[in-house]
N, C-alpha and C positions, 0 to 999 in steps of 0.2 A: 467492474467497479464495486460490485457487491462484496468481492473479496476484500477490498480495501476497508469497508465498514466492519467486516468480521475481524480484520487485523486490529482495528481500534478496540473492539470488545475484548479480543485476546490480550492486547497489551494492558488494558485496564484490569483484566482479571489477573494477569501476572503480578501487577503492582499490588493488588489486594491480597493475593495469596502470599506474597513476600511479607506484607504487613502482618498478616495473621501468623506467619511462621516465626516472627520475631516477638510475639506476645509472650511475656513471662508471667506465670501464675504462681502466686504464693502458695506455700504448703497448706495453709489454712483453706484457701479457696479450692484446692484440689480435693479436699476431703468433703466438700459440699457438692452434692449431686446437682443442685440447681445451678451452680456456677458452671459446671461442665456442660450441662444441658443447654445453657444460654449461649455459650460460645460454639459448641459443636454443630448445631443444625445450620447456623449461618455459614460457617466455613464449608460444610458439605454442600449446601446449595450453590455457593460460589464456585466450588470445585467442579460440580456437575455442569454448571453454566459454562465454565472454561472448557471442559471436555467437549461440550456440544458446539461451542464456537470454533474450536480447532477442527472438529469433524466437518462442520458446515463449510468452513473456508476451504479445506482440502477437497471436499466433495464438489464444491463449485469449480475449483480449479481443474479437477479431473473432468468434469462435464464440459468445461470450456475447451479443454485440450482435445476432446473427442471430435469436435467440429472445427478444429483450428485450420485445417487445410482444405476446407470445403469451397473456399473462394467466395462464400457469401459475404455481403457487406457487414462490417463490424459497426459497432456504435460510433467508433472514431471515424469511419468512412462517412457516416451520416452527419457527424459534426462538421467534417471537412466540406461536405456538400451543402451545409447550412440547413439540413432537414431537421436537425435537432439544435436548439439554441445552446450557446455556451458563452462564457465570459472570457473573451480572447484577451490575452496579455501581450502576445507577440505573433507576428505572421510575416513570412517572406514567401518567395516563390517555391521553396522546398519544404518548409516546416510550418507547423501551427502549434502554438502554446496557449493553453486555456486552464482556468482554475478547476481543480478537482471538485466534484460535487459532494465528496465526503472527505474533507481535508483532515490530514493526520498531523498537521502542524499549522501555525498561524499562516504560513505561506506554503501552499501545496499546489503546484502547477504541473500539468502534464505537457510534455513536448513530444510531438509525433511527426513522422514524415508524412507529407501529403500524398505521396505515391507509395503504397505498400511494397510493391515490386518484390514479393517473396519474403519480405522481412516481417514474418509473423512473430519471430523470436530473435533475440541477438544470436542465438546458436545457429541460426540459418544465414547469418551474414557471410557474404563472399567479398572477394577483393573489389568487385565492381560496385559495392555499396560504400566504399571508403569515403567518398565525398559526402554522401548524405549522413553517414555516421558522424563525421566531423562537424557537419552543419548542425546536427542535433545537439552536440556538446557545446558548440559555440552559442547556439540559441539558449541553452541552459544558463550560460554565463550572462547573456543579455537579460534574461528573465531575472536572474539574481540581482543584477544591477538595478533594473527597473523597480524591483520589489524592495530594495534597500537592504538586502541580505548578503551582499557580495563578500562581507567579512566572515561569514559563516553559514554555509549551506551544504546540503547533501544531495547527490544525484543517485537515484536508485533505478535499476533495471531488473525486473523480475523475469526469469527465463524458464518457462515450462511449469508443469504442475507441481514439481518438487519445490519451486519457489512461489507457488500460489499465484501464477500469472492468470488473470481472469479475462483479459482481452487479447486476442491474438493478432495484434497490430503493434509492432515494436513501439514502445513508449518509454520515456524517461520521466520519473517523478523528481521534481525539484522541490526540496523541502527545506524550510528555514523559519526564522523568526522565534526560535526557542533554542535552548541548549540541546544539542544532540548527544546521545549516549553511545557508549561503545561497550561491548559489541552490539551491533544493530539488531540482531535477531536471527 
């Protein structure tokens, strides 16, 4: 989940960097050292912050991947067992959907299988997982309807450290309530 927060910082940084790259300075201003000095340090600090956010997110994902197959309970296992409180949006016998604690959109709900059964990543799915995979997507649709975003939502699955997966218990992010952009990132 920490990686999700880092993603938000990274996204905000990218928007800020794009805004600064579009700044046009008049020829008069470029001859003034003070004008350049004013713009340059802020841009540099933001760039440094972006680099650190990228590194932290990637480092967190790599650290999480190192213990992915340990069999230890994940934070999601603890939420399923009601050891950690969550804001449940939908639940049936196979899946649980709850609000993300660090939302990246007005609606950000995680949908997880109640039984991990080897599904730490989508890349480990086997034919025997077909039913629960279908149930996860159907639950995403139910969540979208309950949240009033059925006319426009996105389902995201991060797979492995290259996608900055931070919890090794397969999960879908259902995002909506705002205009989504393309490409997603």
